MIDOSE-1310 file (N, C-alpha, C; in nm, 2 decimals, decimal comma, always signed):
residues 122
xxxx	-3,12/+3,62/+0,42/-3,15/+3,49/+0,47/-3,10/+3,38/+0,37; -3,12/+3,40/+0,24/-3,07/+3,31/+0,14/-2,92/+3,29/+0,14; -2,85/+3,41/+0,17/-2,70/+3,40/+0,17/-2,65/+3,32/+0,30; -2,73/+3,34/+0,41/-2,69/+3,26/+0,53/-2,71/+3,11/+0,51
xxxx	-2,82/+3,07/+0,44/-2,84/+2,93/+0,41/-2,73/+2,88/+0,31; -2,70/+2,96/+0,22/-2,59/+2,93/+0,12/-2,46/+2,91/+0,19; -2,43/+3,00/+0,28/-2,30/+2,99/+0,35/-2,29/+2,87/+0,44; -2,40/+2,84/+0,51/-2,41/+2,72/+0,59/-2,40/+2,59/+0,51
xxxx	-2,46/+2,59/+0,39/-2,45/+2,48/+0,30/-2,31/+2,46/+0,26; -2,24/+2,56/+0,22/-2,10/+2,55/+0,18/-2,02/+2,50/+0,29; -2,04/+2,55/+0,41/-1,96/+2,51/+0,53/-1,98/+2,36/+0,56; -2,11/+2,32/+0,55/-2,14/+2,18/+0,58/-2,07/+2,09/+0,47
xxxx	-2,08/+2,13/+0,35/-2,01/+2,06/+0,24/-1,86/+2,04/+0,26; -1,80/+2,15/+0,30/-1,65/+2,15/+0,32/-1,62/+2,05/+0,44; -1,70/+2,06/+0,54/-1,68/+1,97/+0,66/-1,70/+1,82/+0,62; -1,80/+1,80/+0,54/-1,83/+1,66/+0,49/-1,72/+1,61/+0,41
xxxx	-1,66/+1,69/+0,32/-1,55/+1,65/+0,24/-1,43/+1,62/+0,32; -1,39/+1,71/+0,41/-1,27/+1,70/+0,49/-1,28/+1,58/+0,59; -1,39/+1,56/+0,64/-1,41/+1,45/+0,74/-1,44/+1,31/+0,68; -1,52/+1,32/+0,57/-1,56/+1,19/+0,52/-1,47/+1,13/+0,41
xxxx	-1,38/+1,21/+0,35/-1,30/+1,16/+0,25/-1,21/+1,05/+0,29; -1,14/+1,07/+0,41/-1,05/+0,97/+0,46/-1,12/+0,84/+0,49; -1,24/+0,85/+0,53/-1,31/+0,72/+0,56/-1,34/+0,64/+0,44; -1,33/+0,69/+0,32/-1,35/+0,61/+0,20/-1,22/+0,54/+0,16
xxxx	-1,11/+0,58/+0,22/-0,98/+0,51/+0,19/-0,97/+0,37/+0,26; -0,91/+0,28/+0,19/-0,89/+0,15/+0,26/-0,76/+0,08/+0,19; -0,74/-0,04/+0,24/-0,62/-0,11/+0,18/-0,64/-0,13/+0,03; -0,76/-0,12/-0,02/-0,78/-0,13/-0,16/-0,72/-0,02/-0,24
xxxx	-0,68/+0,09/-0,17/-0,61/+0,20/-0,24/-0,46/+0,18/-0,25; -0,41/+0,06/-0,20/-0,27/+0,03/-0,22/-0,26/-0,03/-0,36; -0,17/+0,02/-0,44/-0,14/-0,02/-0,57/-0,01/-0,10/-0,58; -0,01/-0,21/-0,65/+0,11/-0,29/-0,66/+0,14/-0,32/-0,80
xxxx	+0,26/-0,29/-0,85/+0,31/-0,32/-0,98/+0,44/-0,39/-0,97; +0,47/-0,48/-1,06/+0,60/-0,55/-1,06/+0,64/-0,58/-1,20; +0,77/-0,59/-1,22/+0,82/-0,63/-1,35/+0,96/-0,70/-1,33; +1,00/-0,77/-1,44/+1,13/-0,83/-1,44/+1,24/-0,73/-1,45
xxxx	+1,35/-0,76/-1,38/+1,47/-0,67/-1,38/+1,57/-0,70/-1,49; +1,56/-0,83/-1,54/+1,65/-0,87/-1,64/+1,77/-0,95/-1,58; +1,77/-0,96/-1,45/+1,88/-1,02/-1,37/+1,83/-1,16/-1,33; +1,93/-1,26/-1,33/+1,90/-1,39/-1,28/+1,98/-1,41/-1,15
xxxx	+1,91/-1,46/-1,05/+1,98/-1,50/-0,92/+1,95/-1,64/-0,90; +2,06/-1,72/-0,89/+2,05/-1,86/-0,87/+1,96/-1,93/-0,97; +1,96/-1,88/-1,09/+1,88/-1,94/-1,20/+1,74/-1,89/-1,20; +1,70/-1,80/-1,10/+1,56/-1,75/-1,09/+1,55/-1,61/-1,15
xxxx	+1,44/-1,57/-1,20/+1,42/-1,44/-1,25/+1,40/-1,34/-1,13; +1,47/-1,23/-1,14/+1,45/-1,13/-1,04/+1,34/-1,03/-1,08; +1,26/-1,00/-0,98/+1,14/-0,92/-1,00/+1,16/-0,79/-0,91; +1,11/-0,68/-0,96/+1,10/-0,56/-0,87/+0,96/-0,52/-0,85
xxxx	+0,92/-0,50/-0,72/+0,79/-0,47/-0,69/+0,78/-0,32/-0,64; +0,68/-0,25/-0,69/+0,66/-0,11/-0,64/+0,52/-0,11/-0,58; +0,52/-0,05/-0,46/+0,39/-0,04/-0,38/+0,37/+0,10/-0,35; +0,25/+0,16/-0,38/+0,22/+0,29/-0,34/+0,08/+0,31/-0,30
xxxx	+0,05/+0,41/-0,23/-0,08/+0,44/-0,18/-0,15/+0,55/-0,26; -0,26/+0,51/-0,32/-0,34/+0,61/-0,40/-0,43/+0,70/-0,32; -0,44/+0,67/-0,19/-0,53/+0,74/-0,10/-0,46/+0,88/-0,06; -0,54/+0,97/-0,02/-0,49/+1,10/+0,02/-0,45/+1,10/+0,17
xxxx	-0,47/+0,99/+0,23/-0,43/+0,97/+0,37/-0,32/+0,87/+0,39; -0,25/+0,88/+0,50/-0,15/+0,78/+0,54/-0,21/+0,64/+0,55; -0,14/+0,54/+0,52/-0,18/+0,40/+0,55/-0,07/+0,34/+0,63; -0,10/+0,28/+0,74/+0,00/+0,22/+0,83/-0,04/+0,07/+0,85
xxxx	+0,06/-0,01/+0,89/+0,04/-0,15/+0,92/-0,02/-0,22/+0,80; +0,03/-0,19/+0,68/-0,02/-0,25/+0,56/+0,03/-0,39/+0,55; -0,06/-0,48/+0,53/-0,03/-0,62/+0,52/-0,08/-0,67/+0,38; +0,01/-0,76/+0,33/-0,02/-0,82/+0,20/-0,04/-0,97/+0,22
xxxx	-0,11/-1,03/+0,12/-0,13/-1,17/+0,12/+0,00/-1,23/+0,06; +0,07/-1,31/+0,14/+0,20/-1,37/+0,10/+0,19/-1,52/+0,11; +0,07/-1,58/+0,11/+0,06/-1,73/+0,12/+0,13/-1,79/-0,01; +0,23/-1,87/+0,02/+0,30/-1,94/-0,09/+0,41/-1,86/-0,15
xxxx	+0,44/-1,74/-0,10/+0,55/-1,66/-0,15/+0,68/-1,73/-0,12; +0,77/-1,73/-0,23/+0,90/-1,79/-0,22/+1,00/-1,70/-0,29; +1,12/-1,69/-0,24/+1,23/-1,62/-0,31/+1,37/-1,67/-0,27; +1,46/-1,67/-0,36/+1,60/-1,70/-0,33/+1,68/-1,58/-0,30
xxxx	+1,62/-1,46/-0,31/+1,69/-1,34/-0,28/+1,64/-1,28/-0,15; +1,74/-1,25/-0,07/+1,71/-1,19/+0,07/+1,64/-1,06/+0,05; +1,53/-1,04/+0,13/+1,45/-0,91/+0,14/+1,47/-0,86/+0,28; +1,50/-0,73/+0,28/+1,51/-0,66/+0,41/+1,38/-0,67/+0,49
xxxx	+1,38/-0,73/+0,61/+1,25/-0,75/+0,68/+1,19/-0,61/+0,72; +1,26/-0,50/+0,71/+1,21/-0,37/+0,74/+1,12/-0,33/+0,62; +1,14/-0,39/+0,51/+1,06/-0,35/+0,39/+0,94/-0,45/+0,37; +0,98/-0,58/+0,38/+0,87/-0,69/+0,37/+0,91/-0,80/+0,47
xxxx	+0,82/-0,81/+0,57/+0,84/-0,90/+0,68/+0,74/-1,01/+0,67; +0,78/-1,13/+0,64/+0,69/-1,24/+0,63/+0,64/-1,29/+0,77; +0,50/-1,29/+0,79/+0,44/-1,32/+0,91/+0,34/-1,43/+0,88; +0,38/-1,55/+0,87/+0,29/-1,66/+0,83/+0,24/-1,64/+0,68
xxxx	+0,11/-1,63/+0,66/+0,06/-1,62/+0,53/+0,05/-1,47/+0,49; +0,09/-1,38/+0,58/+0,08/-1,24/+0,54/+0,22/-1,18/+0,56; +0,24/-1,06/+0,49/+0,36/-0,99/+0,50/+0,33/-0,85/+0,55; +0,41/-0,80/+0,65/+0,40/-0,66/+0,69/+0,49/-0,58/+0,61
xxxx	+0,43/-0,47/+0,55/+0,51/-0,38/+0,46/+0,57/-0,26/+0,53; +0,69/-0,23/+0,50/+0,75/-0,11/+0,55/+0,76/-0,10/+0,70; +0,78/-0,22/+0,77/+0,79/-0,23/+0,91/+0,67/-0,17/+0,98; +0,55/-0,16/+0,92/+0,43/-0,11/+0,97/+0,42/+0,04/+0,96
xxxx	+0,53/+0,11/+0,91/+0,53/+0,25/+0,90/+0,44/+0,31/+0,79; +0,42/+0,43/+0,79/+0,33/+0,50/+0,70/+0,37/+0,48/+0,55; +0,27/+0,46/+0,47/+0,29/+0,47/+0,33/+0,20/+0,58/+0,28; +0,26/+0,69/+0,24/+0,18/+0,80/+0,20/+0,22/+0,86/+0,07
xxxx	+0,32/+0,94/+0,07/+0,37/+1,00/-0,06/+0,50/+0,92/-0,11; +0,54/+0,82/-0,04/+0,65/+0,74/-0,08/+0,61/+0,61/-0,15; +0,69/+0,56/-0,24/+0,67/+0,43/-0,29/+0,77/+0,34/-0,22; +0,72/+0,22/-0,18/+0,80/+0,12/-0,12/+0,83/+0,02/-0,23
xxxx	+0,96/-0,02/-0,24/+0,99/-0,12/-0,34/+1,09/-0,22/-0,28; +1,09/-0,34/-0,34/+1,18/-0,44/-0,30/+1,20/-0,54/-0,42; +1,30/-0,62/-0,42/+1,32/-0,72/-0,52/+1,32/-0,86/-0,46; +1,28/-0,95/-0,54/+1,28/-1,09/-0,51/+1,31/-1,17/-0,63
xxxx	+1,35/-1,30/-0,61/+1,38/-1,38/-0,73/+1,31/-1,52/-0,71; +1,23/-1,55/-0,82/+1,17/-1,68/-0,83/+1,13/-1,70/-0,97; +1,08/-1,82/-1,00/+1,05/-1,86/-1,14/+0,95/-1,77/-1,21; +0,85/-1,73/-1,14/+0,75/-1,64/-1,19/+0,70/-1,54/-1,09
xxxx	+0,64/-1,44/-1,13/+0,60/-1,33/-1,04/+0,49/-1,38/-0,94; +0,49/-1,33/-0,82/+0,40/-1,36/-0,72/+0,29/-1,26/-0,71; +0,16/-1,30/-0,70/+0,05/-1,21/-0,71/+0,02/-1,14/-0,57; +0,11/-1,05/-0,53/+0,09/-0,98/-0,40/-0,04/-0,90/-0,41
xxxx	-0,12/-0,91/-0,30/-0,24/-0,84/-0,29/-0,26/-0,78/-0,15; -0,30/-0,66/-0,13/-0,32/-0,60/+0,00/-0,44/-0,67/+0,07; -0,42/-0,69/+0,20/-0,53/-0,76/+0,28/-0,58/-0,67/+0,39; -0,50/-0,58/+0,44/-0,54/-0,49/+0,55/-0,45/-0,37/+0,56
xxxx	-0,50/-0,27/+0,63/-0,42/-0,15/+0,67/-0,50/-0,07/+0,76; -0,43/+0,03/+0,83/-0,50/+0,13/+0,91/-0,48/+0,26/+0,84; -0,60/+0,33/+0,82/-0,59/+0,46/+0,75/-0,59/+0,57/+0,86; -0,49/+0,67/+0,83/-0,48/+0,78/+0,92/-0,49/+0,91/+0,84
xx	-0,60/+0,98/+0,86/-0,62/+1,11/+0,80/-0,61/+1,22/+0,90; -0,54/+1,33/+0,86/-0,53/+1,44/+0,96/-0,60/+1,56/+0,91
């Protein structure tokens, strides 16, 4: 009887972890770092931005706060698409094990912050 209860407890624990873990992920698991490249474009400092997902699940439709963002360097809209005060990252495609990066040029770095995403756990 004790082993049956123990087995059921273990099974419930595994189910809890596999089902509940993904629900704890959010856009807050998107990490953004950036640094100067050492290049000047039209007199502006070039910055490289790296964005990756620290969650164990895919995140799609990741949007960043881009209010006030400016650049003199063209950015591929499939990587960063400005939509008003927000930017859609990676054309809305999954960010999971890959790092998304892009470069822009302006006087100082822009404080990109994630504002939303959809989490997909399988």
